[in-house]
FITOR-972642 format. One record per atom (N, C-alpha, C): residue number from 1; residue in three letters; atom name; x, y, z. Coordinates in Angstrom, 2 decimals. Layout:
! FITOR-972642
NODE pos code site       X       Y       Z
NODE NUM  ALA   CA       X       Y       Z
...
This chain:
! FITOR-972642
NODE pos code site       X       Y       Z
NODE   1  MET    N    0.83   -1.19    0.00
NODE   1  MET   CA    0.00    0.00    0.00
NODE   1  MET    C    0.87    1.26    0.00
NODE   2  ARG    N    1.95    1.22    0.74
NODE   2  ARG   CA    2.84    2.36    0.83
NODE   2  ARG    C    3.53    2.61   -0.52
NODE   3  ILE    N    3.88    1.54   -1.21
NODE   3  ILE   CA    4.52    1.67   -2.52
NODE   3  ILE    C    3.56    2.29   -3.52
NODE   4  ARG    N    2.30    1.90   -3.46
NODE   4  ARG   CA    1.30    2.43   -4.37
NODE   4  ARG    C    1.13    3.94   -4.17
NODE   5  ARG    N    1.12    4.38   -2.94
NODE   5  ARG   CA    1.02    5.83   -2.66
NODE   5  ARG    C    2.25    6.57   -3.16
NODE   6  LEU    N    3.40    5.98   -2.97
NODE   6  LEU   CA    4.65    6.60   -3.41
NODE   6  LEU    C    4.66    6.74   -4.94
NODE   7  LEU    N    4.25    5.69   -5.64
NODE   7  LEU   CA    4.20    5.76   -7.10
NODE   7  LEU    C    3.19    6.80   -7.58
NODE   8  ALA    N    2.05    6.88   -6.92
NODE   8  ALA   CA    1.05    7.88   -7.30
NODE   8  ALA    C    1.61    9.30   -7.10
NODE   9  ALA    N    2.33    9.52   -6.02
NODE   9  ALA   CA    2.93   10.83   -5.76
NODE   9  ALA    C    4.00   11.16   -6.80
NODE  10  LEU    N    4.79   10.16   -7.20
NODE  10  LEU   CA    5.82   10.39   -8.21
NODE  10  LEU    C    5.21   10.74   -9.56
NODE  11  PHE    N    4.15   10.02   -9.95
NODE  11  PHE   CA    3.49   10.31  -11.22
NODE  11  PHE    C    2.84   11.69  -11.21
NODE  12  ALA    N    2.24   12.06  -10.09
NODE  12  ALA   CA    1.62   13.38  -10.00
NODE  12  ALA    C    2.67   14.48  -10.10
NODE  13  THR    N    3.79   14.29   -9.43
NODE  13  THR   CA    4.87   15.28   -9.48
NODE  13  THR    C    5.43   15.40  -10.90
NODE  14  ALA    N    5.62   14.27  -11.56
NODE  14  ALA   CA    6.13   14.29  -12.93
NODE  14  ALA    C    5.15   14.98  -13.87
NODE  15  ALA    N    3.87   14.73  -13.69
NODE  15  ALA   CA    2.86   15.36  -14.54
NODE  15  ALA    C    2.85   16.87  -14.35
NODE  16  LEU    N    2.93   17.33  -13.11
NODE  16  LEU   CA    2.95   18.76  -12.84
NODE  16  LEU    C    4.21   19.42  -13.37
NODE  17  ALA    N    5.34   18.74  -13.24
NODE  17  ALA   CA    6.59   19.29  -13.75
NODE  17  ALA    C    6.55   19.39  -15.28
NODE  18  GLY    N    6.00   18.40  -15.93
NODE  18  GLY   CA    5.86   18.43  -17.38
NODE  18  GLY    C    4.95   19.54  -17.83
NODE  19  LEU    N    3.90   19.79  -17.10
NODE  19  LEU   CA    2.98   20.86  -17.44
NODE  19  LEU    C    3.67   22.21  -17.32
NODE  20  GLY    N    4.50   22.37  -16.32
NODE  20  GLY   CA    5.24   23.61  -16.16
NODE  20  GLY    C    6.24   23.83  -17.28
NODE  21  LEU    N    6.87   22.75  -17.74
NODE  21  LEU   CA    7.84   22.87  -18.82
NODE  21  LEU    C    7.16   23.25  -20.13
NODE  22  THR    N    6.01   22.67  -20.40
NODE  22  THR   CA    5.34   23.00  -21.67
NODE  22  THR    C    4.84   24.43  -21.67
NODE  23  SER    N    4.36   24.92  -20.54
NODE  23  SER   CA    3.90   26.31  -20.52
NODE  23  SER    C    5.07   27.27  -20.62
NODE  24  ALA    N    6.23   26.90  -20.07
NODE  24  ALA   CA    7.41   27.75  -20.19
NODE  24  ALA    C    7.89   27.81  -21.64
NODE  25  VAL    N    7.85   26.69  -22.33
NODE  25  VAL   CA    8.26   26.66  -23.73
NODE  25  VAL    C    7.29   27.48  -24.57
NODE  26  THR    N    6.00   27.36  -24.29
NODE  26  THR   CA    5.01   28.12  -25.04
NODE  26  THR    C    5.19   29.62  -24.82
NODE  27  ALA    N    5.52   30.02  -23.60
NODE  27  ALA   CA    5.69   31.43  -23.30
NODE  27  ALA    C    6.90   32.02  -24.02
NODE  28  THR    N    7.98   31.24  -24.14
NODE  28  THR   CA    9.17   31.78  -24.78
NODE  28  THR    C    9.05   31.74  -26.30
NODE  29  ALA    N    8.16   30.93  -26.85
NODE  29  ALA   CA    8.03   30.81  -28.30
NODE  29  ALA    C    6.99   31.77  -28.87
NODE  30  ALA    N    6.65   32.82  -28.13
NODE  30  ALA   CA    5.60   33.73  -28.56
NODE  30  ALA    C    6.03   34.59  -29.74
NODE  31  SER    N    7.31   34.96  -29.83
NODE  31  SER   CA    7.75   35.79  -30.96
NODE  31  SER    C    8.86   35.06  -31.71
NODE  32  LEU    N    8.94   35.33  -33.00
NODE  32  LEU   CA    9.88   34.66  -33.88
NODE  32  LEU    C   10.98   35.59  -34.33
NODE  33  THR    N   12.04   35.01  -34.83
NODE  33  THR   CA   13.04   35.79  -35.55
NODE  33  THR    C   12.62   35.82  -37.02
NODE  34  PRO    N   13.10   36.79  -37.78
NODE  34  PRO   CA   12.75   36.81  -39.21
NODE  34  PRO    C   13.13   35.52  -39.94
NODE  35  GLY    N   14.26   34.93  -39.55
NODE  35  GLY   CA   14.70   33.69  -40.18
NODE  35  GLY    C   13.74   32.54  -39.91
NODE  36  GLU    N   13.22   32.46  -38.69
NODE  36  GLU   CA   12.26   31.39  -38.36
NODE  36  GLU    C   10.98   31.54  -39.17
NODE  37  CYS    N   10.54   32.77  -39.36
NODE  37  CYS   CA    9.34   33.02  -40.16
NODE  37  CYS    C    9.56   32.55  -41.59
NODE  38  GLU    N   10.71   32.89  -42.17
NODE  38  GLU   CA   11.01   32.52  -43.55
NODE  38  GLU    C   11.22   31.02  -43.70
NODE  39  GLN    N   11.83   30.38  -42.69
NODE  39  GLN   CA   12.02   28.93  -42.74
NODE  39  GLN    C   10.68   28.20  -42.68
NODE  40  GLY    N    9.71   28.80  -42.04
NODE  40  GLY   CA    8.38   28.21  -41.97
NODE  40  GLY    C    7.56   28.45  -43.22
NODE  41  GLY    N    8.13   29.12  -44.20
NODE  41  GLY   CA    7.44   29.34  -45.46
NODE  41  GLY    C    6.70   30.67  -45.55
NODE  42  GLY    N    6.94   31.55  -44.59
NODE  42  GLY   CA    6.25   32.84  -44.59
NODE  42  GLY    C    7.18   33.98  -44.95
NODE  43  THR    N    6.61   35.18  -44.95
NODE  43  THR   CA    7.39   36.40  -45.16
NODE  43  THR    C    7.07   37.36  -44.02
NODE  44  VAL    N    8.03   38.20  -43.70
NODE  44  VAL   CA    7.87   39.15  -42.60
NODE  44  VAL    C    7.17   40.40  -43.11
NODE  45  ASP    N    6.11   40.79  -42.42
NODE  45  ASP   CA    5.43   42.06  -42.71
NODE  45  ASP    C    5.92   43.06  -41.67
NODE  46  TRP    N    6.85   43.92  -42.09
NODE  46  TRP   CA    7.47   44.85  -41.14
NODE  46  TRP    C    6.53   45.96  -40.70
NODE  47  ALA    N    5.47   46.21  -41.42
NODE  47  ALA   CA    4.51   47.24  -41.02
NODE  47  ALA    C    3.77   46.83  -39.75
NODE  48  THR    N    3.49   45.53  -39.62
NODE  48  THR   CA    2.77   45.04  -38.44
NODE  48  THR    C    3.62   44.14  -37.56
NODE  49  ASN    N    4.87   43.89  -37.96
NODE  49  ASN   CA    5.78   42.99  -37.24
NODE  49  ASN    C    5.18   41.61  -37.03
NODE  50  THR    N    4.57   41.08  -38.07
NODE  50  THR   CA    4.00   39.74  -38.01
NODE  50  THR    C    4.51   38.90  -39.17
NODE  51  CYS    N    4.36   37.60  -39.03
NODE  51  CYS   CA    4.73   36.66  -40.07
NODE  51  CYS    C    3.49   36.38  -40.92
NODE  52  LYS    N    3.59   36.58  -42.21
NODE  52  LYS   CA    2.48   36.37  -43.14
NODE  52  LYS    C    2.67   35.07  -43.88
NODE  53  GLY    N    1.69   34.17  -43.79
NODE  53  GLY   CA    1.75   32.89  -44.51
NODE  53  GLY    C    2.64   31.88  -43.81
NODE  54  GLY    N    2.68   30.69  -44.35
NODE  54  GLY   CA    3.52   29.64  -43.80
NODE  54  GLY    C    2.96   29.07  -42.51
NODE  55  SER    N    3.79   28.32  -41.80
NODE  55  SER   CA    3.34   27.66  -40.58
NODE  55  SER    C    3.29   28.57  -39.36
NODE  56  PHE    N    3.88   29.76  -39.44
NODE  56  PHE   CA    3.88   30.70  -38.31
NODE  56  PHE    C    3.01   31.92  -38.58
NODE  57  ALA    N    2.03   31.80  -39.46
NODE  57  ALA   CA    1.21   32.93  -39.87
NODE  57  ALA    C    0.54   33.62  -38.67
NODE  58  GLY    N    0.70   34.92  -38.61
NODE  58  GLY   CA    0.06   35.72  -37.56
NODE  58  GLY    C    0.89   35.90  -36.30
NODE  59  GLN    N    2.01   35.22  -36.18
NODE  59  GLN   CA    2.83   35.36  -34.97
NODE  59  GLN    C    3.72   36.58  -35.06
NODE  60  MET    N    4.03   37.15  -33.91
NODE  60  MET   CA    4.87   38.35  -33.84
NODE  60  MET    C    6.31   38.02  -34.21
NODE  61  VAL    N    6.97   38.96  -34.87
NODE  61  VAL   CA    8.37   38.83  -35.27
NODE  61  VAL    C    9.19   39.90  -34.56
NODE  62  ASP    N   10.32   39.50  -34.01
NODE  62  ASP   CA   11.22   40.47  -33.35
NODE  62  ASP    C   12.05   41.20  -34.34
């Protein structure tokens, strides 16, 4: 019984840590470099600082 509780606690901790990592990655990937926009098949619209077309369409460009 004690082992089962320990395993449940380990899985819960791992799940929460993974959730924190994915949200941190999402937060840092909010803006692109011009090269990333172009590699994704888009073009940079400097008037609005966004990526037009491709896989990153609509995302902000630094």
